[in-house]
C-alpha positions as CSV (number, residue, x, y, z in Angstrom):
1,T,94.0,64.7,-123.6
2,D,93.9,66.0,-120.0
3,V,95.0,63.5,-117.3
4,Q,93.4,63.2,-113.9
5,G,94.6,65.8,-111.5
6,T,95.8,68.4,-114.1
7,G,94.2,71.1,-116.2
8,L,90.4,71.2,-116.3
9,K,90.1,67.8,-114.7
10,R,91.9,69.2,-111.6
11,Y,89.4,72.0,-111.3
12,Q,86.5,69.7,-111.6
13,I,87.8,67.6,-108.7
14,E,88.5,70.7,-106.6
15,N,85.0,72.1,-107.3
16,T,83.4,68.8,-106.5
17,E,85.1,68.7,-103.1
18,K,84.0,72.3,-102.5
19,L,80.4,71.4,-103.4
20,K,80.4,68.4,-101.1
21,E,81.7,70.6,-98.2
22,K,79.1,73.3,-98.8
23,W,76.2,70.9,-99.0
24,K,77.5,68.2,-96.7
25,E,74.4,68.2,-94.4
26,E,72.0,67.9,-97.3
27,L,74.1,65.3,-99.0
28,K,74.0,63.2,-95.8
29,Q,70.3,62.6,-96.6
30,Q,71.0,61.4,-100.2
31,F,72.1,58.0,-101.4
32,E,75.6,57.8,-102.8
33,N,75.8,56.8,-106.5
34,V,78.3,53.9,-105.9
35,G,77.9,50.2,-106.6
36,S,74.2,49.6,-107.1
37,P,72.2,52.7,-105.9
38,D,68.7,52.1,-104.7
39,P,66.3,54.2,-106.9
40,F,63.3,52.9,-104.9
41,R,64.4,55.0,-101.9
42,A,66.7,57.5,-103.5
43,R,64.1,59.1,-105.8
44,E,61.9,60.0,-102.8
45,R,64.8,61.1,-100.6
46,S,63.2,58.7,-98.0
47,R,66.4,57.7,-96.3
48,G,65.8,56.9,-92.7
49,K,62.0,56.9,-93.1
50,K,59.9,53.7,-92.6
51,I,58.1,52.8,-95.8
52,V,54.5,51.7,-95.5
53,L,52.5,50.2,-98.4
54,V,48.8,51.1,-98.1
55,V,46.3,49.0,-100.1
56,D,42.7,50.0,-100.8
57,H,40.2,49.5,-103.6
58,Y,41.1,52.7,-105.3
59,V,42.6,56.1,-104.7
60,P,40.5,57.6,-102.0
61,T,37.7,59.7,-103.5
62,F,37.5,61.6,-100.2
63,D,34.6,63.9,-101.1
64,R,32.4,61.1,-102.3
65,D,32.2,58.4,-99.6
66,A,33.0,58.0,-95.9
67,G,35.2,55.0,-96.4
68,S,37.5,56.9,-98.8
69,R,37.6,59.8,-96.4
70,T,38.8,57.4,-93.7
71,T,41.6,56.2,-95.9
72,W,42.5,59.7,-96.9
73,Q,42.7,60.9,-93.3
74,Y,44.9,58.0,-92.2
75,L,47.2,58.6,-95.2
76,Q,47.6,62.2,-94.0
77,M,48.3,60.9,-90.5
78,L,51.0,58.5,-91.7
79,V,52.7,61.2,-93.7
80,K,52.6,63.6,-90.7
81,Q,54.1,60.9,-88.5
82,G,57.1,60.7,-90.9
83,F,56.4,57.6,-92.9
84,Q,57.2,57.3,-96.6
85,V,53.9,56.0,-98.1
86,K,53.3,54.0,-101.2
87,F,49.6,53.7,-102.1
88,L,48.2,50.9,-104.2
89,G,44.6,51.1,-105.5
90,D,43.4,47.7,-106.5
91,N,41.9,49.1,-109.8
92,F,45.3,50.6,-110.7
93,A,43.5,53.7,-112.0
94,H,44.9,57.2,-112.3
95,E,41.8,59.1,-111.1
96,E,41.9,62.8,-110.8
97,P,42.0,65.0,-108.9
98,Y,42.5,62.3,-106.3
99,T,45.8,60.8,-107.5
100,T,47.4,64.2,-107.7
101,A,46.2,65.0,-104.2
102,L,48.1,62.0,-102.8
103,Q,51.2,62.9,-104.8
104,Q,51.1,66.4,-103.4
105,L,51.4,64.8,-99.9
106,G,54.5,63.0,-101.1
107,I,52.8,59.7,-101.6
108,E,53.8,57.5,-104.6
109,V,50.7,56.1,-106.2
110,L,51.1,52.7,-107.9
111,Y,48.9,52.7,-111.0
112,G,48.8,51.7,-114.7
113,Q,48.7,48.4,-116.6
114,E,52.4,47.7,-116.2
115,M,52.1,48.0,-112.4
116,Q,48.9,45.8,-112.5
117,V,50.7,43.1,-114.3
118,G,53.9,43.3,-112.2
119,I,52.5,44.1,-108.7
120,W,53.4,40.7,-107.2
121,E,57.0,40.9,-108.4
122,W,57.1,44.5,-107.2
123,I,56.1,43.5,-103.7
124,E,58.7,40.7,-103.5
125,R,61.4,42.8,-105.0
126,H,60.9,45.6,-102.5
127,E,60.3,43.4,-99.4
128,R,63.5,44.5,-97.7
129,D,62.6,48.2,-98.1
130,I,59.0,48.0,-96.9
131,H,58.4,48.3,-93.2
132,L,54.8,46.9,-93.2
133,V,51.6,46.6,-95.3
134,Y,48.4,48.3,-94.3
135,L,45.4,46.6,-96.0
136,N,41.9,48.0,-96.2
137,R,38.5,46.3,-96.6
138,P,37.8,42.6,-96.6
139,H,37.3,42.1,-100.3
140,I,40.6,43.8,-101.1
141,A,42.7,42.5,-98.2
142,S,41.7,38.9,-99.2
143,K,43.4,39.4,-102.6
144,Y,46.7,40.3,-101.0
145,I,47.2,38.8,-97.6
146,D,48.0,35.2,-98.5
147,F,50.6,36.2,-101.1
148,I,52.3,38.7,-98.8
149,Q,52.4,36.2,-95.9
150,S,53.5,33.2,-98.0
151,R,56.1,35.0,-100.2
152,T,57.4,37.7,-97.8
153,G,58.0,38.3,-94.1
154,L,56.2,41.6,-94.1
155,K,54.0,42.6,-91.1
156,V,50.3,43.1,-92.1
157,L,47.9,45.5,-90.4
158,Y,44.2,45.3,-91.5
159,Y,41.4,47.9,-91.3
160,G,38.0,46.4,-91.8
161,H,36.1,49.8,-92.0
162,D,32.9,48.0,-90.8
163,L,32.0,44.5,-89.8
164,H,30.2,43.3,-93.0
165,F,28.8,40.2,-91.5
166,L,27.2,42.0,-88.6
167,R,25.6,44.6,-90.9
168,E,24.2,42.0,-93.3
169,R,22.9,39.9,-90.4
170,R,21.0,42.9,-89.0
171,E,19.5,43.6,-92.4
172,Y,18.4,40.0,-92.6
173,E,16.8,40.4,-89.1
174,L,15.0,43.5,-90.3
175,T,13.8,42.3,-93.7
176,G,13.8,38.5,-93.5
177,D,15.6,38.3,-96.8
178,P,17.4,34.9,-97.0
179,E,20.0,36.3,-99.3
180,K,21.2,38.6,-96.6
181,R,21.6,35.7,-94.2
182,E,23.7,33.9,-96.8
183,S,25.7,37.0,-97.4
184,S,26.3,37.4,-93.6
185,D,27.6,33.9,-93.3
186,Y,29.9,34.4,-96.3
187,W,31.4,37.6,-94.9
188,K,31.7,36.1,-91.5
189,S,34.1,33.4,-92.8
190,V,36.0,36.0,-94.9
191,E,36.4,38.5,-92.1
192,L,37.3,36.1,-89.4
193,S,39.9,34.5,-91.7
194,L,41.5,37.9,-92.4
195,M,41.6,38.8,-88.7
196,H,43.3,35.5,-87.8
197,K,46.0,36.1,-90.4
198,A,46.7,39.8,-89.7
199,D,49.2,40.9,-87.1
200,M,46.6,43.4,-85.9
201,S,43.1,44.3,-87.0
202,F,41.3,47.6,-86.5
203,Y,37.5,48.4,-86.4
204,P,35.9,51.8,-85.8
205,S,34.4,51.0,-82.4
206,E,34.4,48.8,-79.4
207,V,31.0,47.5,-80.4
208,E,32.6,45.6,-83.4
209,C,35.6,44.6,-81.3
210,E,33.4,43.1,-78.6
211,A,31.3,41.2,-81.3
212,I,34.6,39.8,-82.6
213,R,35.9,38.8,-79.2
214,R,32.7,37.0,-78.4
215,I,33.2,34.8,-81.4
216,D,37.0,34.3,-80.8
217,P,38.7,36.0,-77.8
218,G,42.1,35.2,-79.4
219,I,41.8,37.5,-82.3
220,R,44.0,40.6,-82.1
221,V,41.7,43.6,-82.6
222,K,41.6,47.3,-81.6
223,A,39.0,50.0,-81.8
224,L,40.3,52.8,-84.1
225,T,38.1,55.7,-85.1
226,A,37.3,55.8,-88.8
227,Y,37.0,59.6,-88.6
228,L,39.8,61.9,-87.7
229,W,40.9,65.5,-88.3
230,D,44.0,67.6,-87.9
231,S,42.0,70.9,-87.6
232,F,38.5,71.8,-86.7
233,P,36.0,74.4,-88.0
234,E,36.2,77.9,-86.4
235,D,33.3,79.5,-88.2
236,I,30.3,77.5,-87.0
237,E,27.1,79.6,-87.0
238,T,25.9,79.9,-83.4
239,D,22.9,82.1,-84.0
240,Y,20.2,79.5,-84.6
241,E,17.7,82.1,-85.5
242,R,19.6,82.4,-88.8
243,R,19.2,78.6,-89.5
244,E,16.4,76.6,-91.0
245,G,15.5,73.1,-92.2
246,L,16.4,69.5,-91.5
247,L,19.4,67.8,-93.2
248,F,20.2,64.2,-94.1
249,V,23.7,63.3,-95.5
250,G,24.7,59.9,-96.7
251,G,25.8,58.2,-99.9
252,F,23.1,55.9,-101.3
253,A,25.5,53.2,-102.6
254,H,25.3,52.2,-98.9
255,P,21.8,50.5,-98.6
256,P,21.1,51.6,-95.0
257,N,21.0,55.2,-96.1
258,A,18.4,54.7,-98.7
259,D,16.3,52.6,-96.3
260,A,16.6,55.4,-93.7
261,V,15.5,58.2,-96.0
262,L,12.5,56.3,-97.4
263,W,11.4,55.2,-94.0
264,F,11.7,58.8,-92.7
265,L,9.7,60.2,-95.6
266,D,7.0,57.6,-95.2
267,E,6.7,57.3,-91.4
268,V,8.1,60.5,-89.8
269,W,7.8,63.4,-92.3
270,P,4.0,63.3,-92.5
271,K,3.9,63.7,-88.7
272,L,5.9,66.9,-89.0
273,Q,3.6,68.6,-91.5
274,G,1.2,71.4,-90.4
275,G,1.8,75.0,-89.5
276,K,4.9,76.7,-90.9
277,K,6.5,75.1,-93.9
278,L,9.5,72.8,-93.0
279,N,12.3,72.0,-95.4
280,F,14.1,68.6,-95.6
281,Y,17.4,68.6,-97.5
282,I,18.6,65.2,-98.7
283,V,22.3,65.0,-99.7
284,G,24.1,62.0,-101.0
285,S,25.6,60.6,-104.2
286,K,24.0,57.8,-106.3
287,A,20.4,58.4,-105.2
288,P,18.2,55.7,-106.5
289,E,15.1,56.6,-108.6
290,E,12.8,55.8,-105.7
291,I,14.4,58.6,-103.7
292,S,15.0,61.0,-106.6
293,A,11.3,60.7,-107.4
294,R,10.5,62.1,-103.9
295,H,12.0,65.5,-104.8
296,D,9.2,68.0,-104.1
297,P,10.3,71.5,-103.2
298,E,6.8,72.8,-103.0
299,H,6.2,70.5,-100.1
300,G,9.6,71.0,-98.6
301,V,11.5,67.9,-99.8
302,H,14.8,68.7,-101.6
303,V,16.8,65.8,-103.1
304,L,20.1,67.6,-103.7
305,G,22.2,64.5,-104.7
306,F,26.0,64.9,-104.6
307,V,27.3,68.3,-103.4
308,S,30.9,69.6,-103.1
309,D,32.6,69.8,-99.7
310,E,32.1,73.6,-99.7
311,E,28.4,73.2,-100.3
312,L,28.2,70.6,-97.6
313,R,29.8,72.8,-95.1
314,S,27.4,75.5,-96.0
315,L,24.4,73.2,-95.5
316,Y,25.7,72.0,-92.1
317,N,26.1,75.7,-91.1
318,R,22.6,76.8,-92.1
319,C,20.3,73.9,-91.2
320,R,18.9,73.7,-87.7
321,L,18.9,70.0,-87.2
322,V,20.6,67.0,-88.8
323,V,18.5,63.8,-88.9
324,V,20.1,60.3,-89.2
325,P,17.2,57.8,-88.9
326,L,19.1,54.6,-89.6
327,R,17.3,51.3,-89.0
328,Y,20.2,48.9,-89.5
329,G,24.0,49.0,-90.0
330,A,27.0,48.1,-87.9
331,G,29.6,50.2,-86.1
332,V,30.2,54.0,-86.0
333,K,28.4,55.9,-88.8
334,G,30.6,58.3,-90.6
335,K,27.9,60.9,-91.3
336,V,27.0,61.1,-87.6
337,I,30.6,61.9,-86.6
338,E,30.9,64.3,-89.6
339,A,27.8,66.1,-88.4
340,L,29.3,66.4,-84.9
341,Y,32.5,67.7,-86.5
342,Y,30.6,70.5,-88.1
343,G,28.9,71.3,-84.8
344,A,25.5,70.1,-85.8
345,A,22.6,69.4,-83.5
346,V,21.7,65.7,-84.3
347,V,18.7,63.6,-83.9
348,T,19.4,59.9,-84.7
349,S,18.4,56.3,-83.8
350,S,20.2,53.9,-81.6
351,V,21.7,52.4,-84.7
352,G,23.0,55.8,-85.7
353,A,24.5,56.4,-82.3
354,E,26.1,52.9,-82.0
355,G,29.8,52.8,-81.2
356,I,29.9,56.5,-80.0
357,P,30.8,56.5,-76.3
358,G,28.6,58.9,-74.4
359,A,26.4,59.5,-77.5
360,E,23.4,60.4,-75.4
361,E,25.3,63.5,-74.1
362,V,25.9,65.0,-77.5
363,M,22.8,63.9,-79.5
364,C,19.1,63.2,-79.2
365,I,18.4,59.5,-79.7
366,A,15.0,58.2,-80.7
367,D,14.0,55.0,-82.5
368,H,10.3,54.8,-83.4
369,A,8.5,57.1,-85.8
370,D,6.4,58.7,-83.1
371,A,9.4,59.2,-80.8
372,L,11.6,60.6,-83.6
373,A,8.9,63.0,-84.8
374,E,8.3,64.2,-81.2
375,A,12.0,64.8,-80.7
376,I,12.2,66.9,-83.8
377,R,9.1,68.9,-83.0
378,S,10.4,69.6,-79.5
379,L,14.0,70.5,-80.5
380,Y,13.5,72.3,-83.7
381,P,12.1,75.6,-82.3
382,D,14.4,75.6,-79.2
383,S,17.4,77.6,-80.3
384,A,19.0,77.4,-76.9
385,A,18.9,73.6,-76.8
386,L,20.2,73.4,-80.3
387,R,23.1,75.7,-79.5
388,A,24.0,73.6,-76.5
389,L,24.0,70.4,-78.5
390,S,26.2,72.2,-81.1
391,L,28.8,73.2,-78.5
392,R,28.9,69.7,-77.0
393,A,29.3,68.2,-80.4
394,Q,32.3,70.4,-81.2
395,Q,34.0,69.6,-77.9
396,Y,33.4,65.8,-78.4
397,V,35.1,65.5,-81.7
398,R,38.1,67.5,-80.6
399,E,38.6,65.0,-77.7
400,H,37.9,61.8,-79.6
401,N,38.6,62.3,-83.3
402,S,41.9,64.2,-83.5
403,M,44.9,62.7,-85.4
404,E,46.8,62.9,-82.2
405,A,44.3,60.7,-80.4
406,A,44.2,58.2,-83.2
407,W,48.0,58.0,-83.4
408,K,48.2,57.1,-79.7
409,V,46.1,54.0,-80.5
410,V,48.2,52.7,-83.4
411,A,51.7,54.0,-82.8
412,E,53.1,50.8,-81.4
413,D,51.6,48.8,-84.2
414,F,53.1,51.0,-87.0
415,L,56.4,51.6,-85.3
416,S,57.3,48.1,-84.2
């Protein structure tokens, strides 16, 4: 048997030392396998990086709904800023292609039955490694915040996405439905409780922040855009003579969108008929039967349902005018910002423009059926006016919705 320092063993030791010398810079980034190595960090090579645990209802289905797209974009921003991100979807599902999309960013996705059973122990066990926890949505944040704050010393940031109680209150004022009033009161207690507990809360606009401060000036809250990008379209169609049709985009799981489309079809669309045929393209997942039944291509109504990102880009690039006739809702509306991102000329309501500083400079705003119809009739044939709105829209999102601009708002909260 060879003894240490002689024969083969001697060469192994020499070669190991040569290997360490050759790769010394790379090895500095690794964890030494002595004592009790830390696989939590070592397997991601995340030495020196701050680890952030992000919690949402499920892995972001970024091509299906605006809230998921917000989470997806902020995950990208955190990775870009050098954080090691762990993502926890509260349904613990491995949903494709979305889970793989996160993993390809270098994000570990916590999923599966074993993780579901052991999540509380997992959080406690890794408290010393985690820099902070970033919770999304009130119904999800409520499930985690008390445990985190009672069993760990972790900092908690909270993103509300929209102010539920304000949206429900406005729907009650519009419909008189007492269930909406009760729902508003319930969400008000939940959301205010979360904001009192969190180290900092974020909402997509100053409109929501001001509503919160009116109730309790002591709450720590910041306006943080729900919509951000790292790059912007370079191929927007500027020749409006090549464009045609009106476009609405919005997921119908969100009640204000269904209300908007039905109201538009009943109250505004008839006022636009006569003369040359006009097409109205309605895009959005989970369309209810009452909207699907309005599909009538012969008379210009096209209910397209869910479309891919590529198809959506094409629609934004070939339609003359985007309409967002919302009658209620709270905060910044994702599809309005997305339309601006794609350089669309937009006609919307005051509700649709809410929370967008200087909205009147980049969109046409009209509230009543007659005013909305007149705005569309006036703008639709005017290619020069549409092109001017498109250019202003593109400039606006570059200034307000870049990842760089968003990071400046939250840097101190995530780094401290």
